[in-house]
N, C-alpha and C positions, 0 to 999 in steps of 0.2 A: 463406461462399462456396462452400466445399466442398459442404455438402448440397445447396445449390442445384444447383451441377452433377451432383450424385447422383441428385436428383428430376428432372432434365431428361432423364438418361440413363434414367432408370425410364419416363418419359412416351414415350420415344424406342419403348422396348423393348416397350410397351403398344400403342401405337399400329402397330408393326410386324405384333405379333401379331393384333390384331384385324384391319388389312388381309391379311395372309395367311387370315383365318379368314372374311373375306367370303365371304357366298354369290353365286357365278358364277352357276349355272342352277339354278333349282325348274321342276321338271317336276310339277303339277298333275293328280291323275288324276280324271274325273267319277266312275267307279267303280274299287273296289281291284284287280279280274280282270279277263279276257277280253281284247279289243282293246286296252283302254288300257294293262294290262300289259305286253302285250306290246310296245306301241308305245316304252312308257318302258323296258323292259331294251334295245331294240334301240338306240333315241336315247342311252341312257346310254353302253354299250359304246362306241358310234361315236365319243362326243364325249372318252371318256377316252383313246382311240386316233387319236384328233387331230390336227392339229400345233398346234390351240390351247391345248392341256395345259391343260384345265381340270383345276382339283384339289380344287374345291369343288361339288360336285352334291348335290342332294337331288330323294329323289321323295317327292310331299308327297299325302295322300289331301286329297280334297275337302274333311273334317271341320276340316282343318288348314293350311286355305287360306292362312290369314294369315301362315305361316312363311315364305312366299314374299316379301312384302312390299320385304325387302331386296336381293332377287337383283338383278343386273344385266340379267338375263334371263330371260322367263318362259315358259315353254311350258305351253300349257293344253291339254288334252289332252280335249276332249269339249265337248259343249254347256253342261252344266253348269258345268264349268270356268271355260271361257270365259266365261260369262255372272260369276262370281265373280269371277273375277280384271279383268273389264271396269270392275265398280263399286270395286274395290279403290284403295287410294290409293297406291298404290307408283309410285314414279317410275322406275322399270325397264322396259327393253323386254319387249314382251308379244308372242308368238305363236300364235295358236291355232290347233288341228292337229287332227283325226278332226272336223270340225264341216261340215255341207253348207254350200255356199252360201247358200241363203234362210234360214238359220237365224243364220250370223253376220250376214247386214246386217241381219236384225232383233234380232240381240242390239245390234247398233251402233245404230238408231234409240232403241233404248227405253234404250240407257244417253247418249246425246247425243252419241257419240263417232263420229271418222273417223278409217279409214286414213290412218296417216301412217311417218315414214322411222322411228317408235317403236312401230307398232302394226300389225299385218298377221295374216294368215293363209295356210294351207296348204290350202285347199280338198279337203273329203273327196269331194267332187261330182264327177262327171266334166265336161272341157268337150264344150259342146252337138258342136262340130264332132267329136268321137270319138265321139260316142254314133251321131251320126249316120251317121258314114261305115264303120262298125262291122254298123249296118244295111244298107245299101249294099251292103256285103261279101258279107253274110248273105242278105239276101232282095234280089238284085239287079231284081226285075220291083215291088218293091214303093216305089209311088210318091204313097202317102195314109196319114200318120203321124198317130196319132192323141194327144192328149194331153190330161190332163184338169188344168186349174191349180186350186187352192185360194189362201185370202189370201195364206200365207207367199211360196207359188211365183210367183204371176202378176206380181210386177215382173219377172220374166223372161223374161217372153212376149216380149218385143224381140226381144231377143238371138237365141232359138231360133226366131222366123220369118225374122230378117237369114240364119242361116246354114243354116236351109233351104231356101231361095230360092235362095242361090247354089251350093247343090246338086241345084236340080231338083227339090225333093221340097215337098210341098204338108199343109200342117199341117192337120188335122180336129180344132179343139179345143173344150172345155166347160169352163164354169167351175162351180165346187163350193165354195159358199158357205157350205154348212150339210150336215150328213151325210144331211138331206133330199135334197140335190141329188144325192148321189152317184149313187142307181140311174137317172134319166132321162140325167144329163151320160153316164154308161156308157155307154147303151142307143143315143146321140145318135152319141158318136165309134166305136163297133164297127159301127156300120152303116154308117159312110162310108169305114173308113181299112182298111190293109192290115196294120200293125203297129201294136202300143200302145208308145209310148214312156213310161217311169216319171219323173217329174218328183217328185223325194222334198216332199212335202206333210203335215203330220200330221192337215189336215184331211181329206184322199183318202186318202193310203195309211196310216192309222192299224193298229192292232195288231187292231181286232175287223173293219176290211173288205178288207186284201190278198189273203186266202183270198176271199172272194167276188169280186173284181176279176178273180185269176187261173182261177179256175173259168169267169165267165163269158165272159171272154176262150177262153177256151179252147173252153168249148162254141161261138163264136161263126166258131171256126175263124179268129181275129184273133191272130198270136204276140206274146205280149208281152216286152217289151225290159226288164230289170230291172238294178238296181243295185247287184247284193250278189251270194255264192254262196248266201246264203239261198232268194234269189228263183227263182234256179234250180234249187235242190231242190224247191222247191215248185210250182216248173210254169210259170217262164217259159226260151223259148226261151233266151236267152242274157243276156249282161250283161259289162258292162266296168264294173272298180271296181279300187279300191286297197286291199292289204292293210296291216293295223298296220304291218308293217316297209315297205314303200312309204313311207306317211307319214312315219314316222321317217327313211328315207334322204332324202326331199323338205324335212324341216323340219333337218335337220341344217347345210346350209350355210346359211339365215338364222341361225342359232343364232352360227355361227363368224362371221359377218360381222357381228352384231350386237357381240360381245365382243372384236372386231377396231376398233369405234369407227366402222364404216362405217353408212350409211344405209340401211334397205330400202326396196326398190321403193313407189312412191306407190300402187297396188293391189295387194291380195291377189292370190296365185299359186293355178292348179292343178297338181298333183301332175303328176308327166312319167312317174312308175314307175305300173303296171297291168298286170292281168290281164284274160282275157278266158275267162268258164266258157261252157259249152254244156250244155243237158239232149238229152243223146244218145238218150235215147227218145224226146223228143218229135219233136228230129230226122229222127228217121228216121218217123217217124209222118207227115211232113211230108213225106218222101221228099226230105230235105235231107242232104248229106253234108257237116258242119261241123266243120275243125279249128280247138282253140282258138288254139293254138300258132300256128297259118300265119295265122289274124284276127290276132293279137295283131303278128305279125312284119309284116305289113301296114299294120298303124294306126302304128306306128311309121315303118316306111317313109315315109309320108303327113308326118309332124310333121316326120322329119329333113328331106325334101325341100323343107320351106318354109323 
């Protein structure tokens, strides 16, 4: 009987050790550097200092994504990491961050999964109302807003139309099904619009087409509103966007919530953190005086007042 008690004690110690070593949070990176690494570092630091007292957190490269299978909460940073974890068999909670809305919705369709109390996303995309309000602030005379829809982004068209109508704006739209549709669709939209709003879609705004779209819009005298600092540097008039650190701060409450056993909202969320970028040279050439910090403050004022 003594050896049985001794064995039981050893098993209890082993179980306690395993429980202590159980992976609480895994952060899976689509790529090892850039925005993914910056977001992972910011999130890890915030979690270590948070009241949730995360004691076992691992940052996992995409090639070793299987290491996240046993985590209580997995944060997938980027589309590739999100796709991998959606296909995984782990039963922990999963939040995808640094993913555009259209890409996340496509991944859900492919995987056959739906958002739930254990599956959500923090969209990298900005809400349409934030984008359109920025256009109204920066370009108050612009009432006709051009949009190019591709296969991935087209399901979002009704939502944008609803917001545009509420803000008194008219959309000038064209659908780009293949790359051959891009040139005529772009000409059609630019001919009837006073600003061109980028809605990310790989068929429309691919690596080989963005420069041509920016150049054509510039020659047409139609300011382009982008979705990142890279767009602003390349010739867009302005953009509202989230940084990697913003994404980390917006993801943190969801991770803490899951660790505390509280369910997530039924739908993915847009981040509340953002910045506004302005191409000063282009703004001056258009006779505009735009201050990015002031524009950001005004946008936040709209959202706080809602």
